[in-house]
Structures are given as structure tokens and as C-alpha cells.
Short mmCIF file of the C-alpha atoms (twelve columns), coordinates in Angstrom:
data_MODEL
# 
_entry.id   MODEL 
# 
loop_
_atom_site.group_PDB 
_atom_site.id 
_atom_site.type_symbol 
_atom_site.label_atom_id 
_atom_site.label_alt_id 
_atom_site.label_comp_id 
_atom_site.label_asym_id 
_atom_site.label_seq_id 
_atom_site.Cartn_x 
_atom_site.Cartn_y 
_atom_site.Cartn_z 
_atom_site.pdbx_PDB_model_num 
ATOM 1  C CA . MET A 1  -50.101 -18.452 -166.057 1 
ATOM 2  C CA . GLY A 2  -48.427 -18.717 -162.637 1 
ATOM 3  C CA . TYR A 3  -48.413 -17.332 -159.212 1 
ATOM 4  C CA . GLU A 4  -46.198 -14.921 -157.541 1 
ATOM 5  C CA . LYS A 5  -45.750 -13.536 -154.100 1 
ATOM 6  C CA . SER A 6  -47.507 -10.119 -153.438 1 
ATOM 7  C CA . PRO A 7  -45.993 -7.839  -150.937 1 
ATOM 8  C CA . ARG A 8  -49.042 -5.567  -151.322 1 
ATOM 9  C CA . ILE A 9  -51.561 -8.349  -150.668 1 
ATOM 10 C CA . ARG A 10 -49.542 -9.184  -147.470 1 
ATOM 11 C CA . GLU A 11 -49.816 -5.539  -146.246 1 
ATOM 12 C CA . ILE A 12 -53.522 -5.460  -146.817 1 
ATOM 13 C CA . ALA A 13 -53.996 -8.856  -145.129 1 
ATOM 14 C CA . GLU A 14 -51.878 -7.979  -142.144 1 
ATOM 15 C CA . GLU A 15 -53.799 -4.878  -141.614 1 
ATOM 16 C CA . LEU A 16 -57.007 -6.929  -141.600 1 
ATOM 17 C CA . ILE A 17 -55.729 -9.409  -139.255 1 
ATOM 18 C CA . ASP A 18 -54.422 -6.628  -136.796 1 
ATOM 19 C CA . ASP A 19 -57.874 -4.789  -137.014 1 
ATOM 20 C CA . HIS A 20 -60.248 -7.550  -136.921 1 
ATOM 21 C CA . HIS A 21 -58.447 -11.058 -136.225 1 
ATOM 22 C CA . PRO A 22 -56.085 -10.471 -133.425 1 
ATOM 23 C CA . HIS A 23 -56.156 -14.186 -132.632 1 
ATOM 24 C CA . LEU A 24 -54.286 -14.721 -135.846 1 
ATOM 25 C CA . LYS A 25 -51.343 -12.408 -135.182 1 
ATOM 26 C CA . ASP A 26 -49.125 -15.344 -134.310 1 
ATOM 27 C CA . ALA A 27 -49.801 -16.877 -137.751 1 
ATOM 28 C CA . LYS A 28 -48.961 -13.843 -139.814 1 
ATOM 29 C CA . GLU A 29 -45.338 -14.843 -140.473 1 
ATOM 30 C CA . LEU A 30 -46.494 -18.196 -141.481 1 
ATOM 31 C CA . LEU A 31 -48.961 -17.181 -144.058 1 
ATOM 32 C CA . GLU A 32 -48.001 -16.308 -147.801 1 
ATOM 33 C CA . TYR A 33 -50.017 -14.208 -150.202 1 
ATOM 34 C CA . TYR A 34 -49.898 -14.703 -153.920 1 
ATOM 35 C CA . VAL A 35 -51.489 -13.038 -156.957 1 
ATOM 36 C CA . ARG A 36 -52.068 -14.919 -160.278 1 
ATOM 37 C CA . ASP A 37 -50.009 -13.808 -163.108 1 
ATOM 38 C CA . ASP A 38 -51.872 -14.310 -166.246 1 
ATOM 39 C CA . GLY A 39 -49.829 -11.898 -168.164 1 
ATOM 40 C CA . GLY A 40 -52.486 -9.501  -168.647 1 
ATOM 41 C CA . GLY A 41 -51.757 -6.785  -166.266 1 
ATOM 42 C CA . GLY A 42 -54.312 -5.858  -163.586 1 
ATOM 43 C CA . LEU A 43 -53.296 -5.549  -159.982 1 
ATOM 44 C CA . ASP A 44 -50.795 -3.217  -159.018 1 
ATOM 45 C CA . ARG A 45 -48.136 -5.217  -157.183 1 
# 
């Protein structure tokens, strides 16, 4: 099991920041978004 960066999660999170948390816009480039890879499929990355 490990973690890998998720462009889809980043996209969703950035939309939420833009829509609901504009005070965090400057931090968007500093944040990283990961999904846990347990080898069992699941989220569509």
C-alpha cells in the first residue's frame, strides 16, 4: 500500500477552494493531493 498524487482530487479540491474558500487561493500551489493505492482498484484517477 502506498500513496500517489491524484490530479483528479486536485481538480476537485481547487474547485472547492475557488467556490467556498477564496482565502486559500494563494495556497493552492503549495497543497498536494494524494490517494491511497492499496492495489484494489477504486477511485478513478
